[in-house]
N, C-alpha and C positions, 0 to 999 in steps of 0.2 A: 930405508927399507920400503919396498912397494907391497902394500897390502892387497892380496888377491881380491878382485871384484866379486861381490856376492858372499863375502866372508860371513859366517854365522856365529863367530865367536862372541860370547857375551861381552858387553861393553863395560870395562871397569872404570875408565876415566874418560870424561868429555871435557875437551878444552873449549870454553865458551867465550866467544869474542864478539861482544857488541861493537858496532862501528858506525861512524858517520862522517863521510867526506875525508877519509884517511887514505885515499887511494895512493897518495905519495909515500906512505909508510907501510902499508899492510903487506906488500910483497916481501919486504925485509923481515917483518914479523913471521910471515908464514915460511920463509926460507929457514928461519931458525927453528921452526917446529916440525915441519913435515919430514925432514930426514930422521927425526926421532920416533916417528910413529910405528907402532907395532900393532898386532892383532889385539883387540880389546880396548884400543884407544881411538877416539874420533875427535874431529874438530868441527864445532858448530859456530857458524858466523851469522849473526843477525844484523843486517844493514838497515838502519833506521831511516831509509829514504835518501841515500846519498845522491848528490847532484854532480859529483865528479866521476872519475873513471873506476871507482871501487868495483863495480859489477864486472867490468871487463878484466880487471886485475885478478879477481878471485875466480872467475870462470876459467881463466888460463890455468890456474892451479888445480881446479877440480878435473880437468882433463887428464892430468897425471896422477892425481891422488884421490881415489874414490872414497877414502875415509873422510874427505872434507865435504861438509854439507853447508850450503849457502841458502839463506832465506832473506827476502827483501820486503820491507814494508813500503807501501806506496807513499806514505807521509812520515815525516819526522815524528818519532814517538817519545823522545827524550831518554836520557840515560837510565832513569829508574825503571821505566817500562821496558826498555831494550834489554837491560840486564835480566829482568824477570822473565821476559819472553825467551831469551836465549837459553835460560836454564829449563824452561818448559819444554823446549824443543830437544833438549839433550836426553840421551838414552843411557848414560853411564851411571854406575853406582855412586861415583864421585864426580864433582864438577869443579874445574878450575877456571875461575873467571880470569880473563886475561885481556890486556890492553891491546889495541890494534896498531900501536906504534912502538911497543916495547919488544925486547928480544929475549927468548928463552935460552938459557946457558946450555951448552952441550951436556948430555946425559941427565938433564933435569927430569925428563919424562920417566926414564928408567928408575931414577932414585925415588920419584914420587910414587910409582907403582909399588916399589918396595915398602915405603912408608904406609900407604893406605891399607896394607895387609893388617895393620895394627887396629884398624876399625874405629878410629877416633872420629868425632863428629866434624871437627874443623882442624885443618892443618894450616899454620900460619908460617909462611916461609920468608926468609931474608931476601933482600934485593940490594942491587948496587946502583947508585945514582951515576948517570953518565952526562956528558955534554951533548950538544946537538949532533956531533958526529959519532955519537955512541962510544966515545972513549971513556972508560971508567974513571970516575972521580973518587968516590969513597963509598963504603957500605952504609946503608941507611940504618939509623937507629930505630929499634922497635921496642925491645924489652932490655933492661939492664941485667940480663943473665948471660953468662958467658957461653952456654952450650944448650943443646936441645933440652927442653923441659915440658912436662905435662901438667894440666890443670883441669879440674872439673869446676866449672864456673857456677854450678848450682850449689856448691859447698862454700860456705862463707869464708872459711879459712883459705881455701884455694883462691877464691875470688879476691880476697884482700891482698894476698901475695901477688897475684897477677896484676891487679890495678896499682899497687904500690910500685911495681917495677916497670910500668908502662912509661915510655919516653916520648912517643909520638902517637898520633891518632891511628897510625897503622896498626898499633896493638889493638885498637878498637875497630879493626876491619875496614878502615877508610879506603885503603888502596886496593883496588879489585885484583890486581895481578898477584897479590900476596896471599890470597884466600882460596883455599880448597875445601870442600865441604861434601858431607853426604847428602845426596839428593833427596832421599826420603825424609831426612830431618828438615831440610829447607822446605819441602812440600807439606810439612806438617802444619805450617802457619800460612795464612793468606798474605798477599801483597797488601801492605797498609796504605790505603789510598791517602790517608792523612800526610804521609811522607812522600808521596809522589810529587816530583817537582823540586824536592829538597837536595837531591843528589845522594841522600843517605837512606833510601828505602831498603837497600840491601843490608845495611847496618841494623835498622830497626827490626828487620826480620830475624837476624841472628840474636840480637838482644832479647827478643821475645821468647827465644828458646831457653834462655838461662834458667829460669825457674824450674823447668822439667829436666834439666841436665844438658850441659854443653861441654863435652869433653874436648879440650883443645890440646894439640901438640904443637909446640913452637919449635920451628926448625931454624936454628941460628945462622946456618950458612946461607949464602946467596944463591938463588935459583934463577934469577933473571936480571936483565939490564933494563933500567928505566930511563927513557928518553926525557931530558930536561927541556924546558922552555917551549913546550908544545901543549899548553893547557887549553882544553876545549872550552873552559868556562871563563876565559878572560874576555869574552866578547863585550861585556858590560863594563869592563875596566877593572883595575887592581882592587879598589875599595869594595865594589860589589863582590869580587872574588873572595876577598877576606871575609865578607859577610856570610857567604855560603858555608865556610868552615866554622866561623865563630858562632853564628846564630844556630847553625845546624847541630853542632855538638853540644851546645848549651841546652838546646831543646831535647835532644836525645837523652841527656843526663836527667833533666827534670821528668821527662815522660816515663822513663823505665825505672828510675831509682828514687826520685823525689829530690827536690831542690836542696834539702838539708841533709841528704845521706853522705856517708863517706865515700860511696861510689861516685856520686856526682862531683864531689869535691876533687877526686882524683882525675876525673875527665876534664874538669875545668883547669887543673894544674897542668895537664898535658897540653891543653890548647894554649895556655899561657906560655909553656915551653916552646911551642911552635911559633908563637907570635911574640918573640922577645922584642925589647925596645928597638933594636936596630931595624926590625921589620916595620913596627908601627911608625917609627920616625921617617922611614922611607916613604910610607903611605902619606904621612903628614906633608912631606915635600911635594909628592905628586898632587896632593889635594889643593895646593896653591892655584892651580889652573883648573880645578874641578868645579862643578856646580855647588851651590849652597847646600843642596840636598846631600851630595856626596860628602861634603865637609861635616855636616851634622851627623851623617851615618858613621863616619870614621870616629867622631867624638864618642858616639854611643858604643861602638865596638871596643874602643879603648877602655871605656869605663867598665864594660863587661869582662874583658880579659884580665883586668887587674883589680877586680872587685873583692875577691876573697882576702881576708885579713892575714897579711904575712909581711915580714920586712922586705921580701923580695918584690912583692907586688907594690908596696908603698914606694919603694925606690924606683921601680919601673914606671909607675904612674907619674911620679914627680919628674923623672927624666923626660917622659913623653911630653908633659905639659910645659916644661921650662926650657927645653933645648931649642935655640933659635933655628928657624928653618934654613937660613943661609949656611949655618954650620953643618946641618944635616946634608945639605947639597955637596959640601966639600968632602964629606965622609961617605958618600952614597955608593961608590963603586963596589965595595964588598958586600953589600946587603941584598943582592939579587937572589941569593940562595933560596929564600923562602918562596918566592914566586915560582922558582923552578920545581920546588918540592911539592907543590899543591896539586899536580896533575892527577886526574882520576882515570882518564882514558886517552 
């Protein structure tokens, strides 16, 4: 649908896309979104100083789709600031953070417009993991509930149920393409400068809203296709990438709930679920050729992941410590899935 230029319809939904050097992918992303645009929906792209052809690609779409707004930073801002700035620029009642290399499924916008009539603070939608050619592999696990469900995370009973059913950190808002929220609730708290640079400032912002009420609706079906093996945060290597998630979520748990809280325990459980022994053993194999600092970092991360007392953690820790690296190498082929699942944008 072509939205008339100069439309004055109130904006119900802003699709917010932070990007950096994804010119090779963003056209396909926009092709999946712009045919779904209707009055009351806009696309806001914040370019964090790309040095590739992102600007030219997006400008081409703008000529055909006036509901697409493009803003460019002169210098790289980093994912935390770019996400925050993209939402600052949005005019919609709700904002849907979206990656600039993923694809929106057909009718996703129409379905989301229906959902936001319910007025929840956050909608958390399902997604499908794909290979590099965007062929679907399997739906991503978020919560161990079979259908749509609602929670008020300010209420201990609801929060406990939600945390107990969390399967991956996507349940705790890690994957930006899965999160849709009321802009006025987001704006009620400031960007936490202490989390800028962690990749999780958006999570800290949502966690900070919990005590005053954070009504979440979980949408169990998939609304988007997630591209695998295109992780923007792998530039420092696999072990450093693991540290972003492990250190980051352990810190979020301590900061917002306290180290000894049941909430923090469940967050750490979910992290351990994402970093099962096969993933840590693969990193152990990779670390054979890494620096001493990286090997020490991996040892620290493994200690963190399996620190909580449980038979599962004890077994996982022993398996990590005592499995020979040569055996790991022989079994390494099927363990690349975690690396593929870590992408944020």
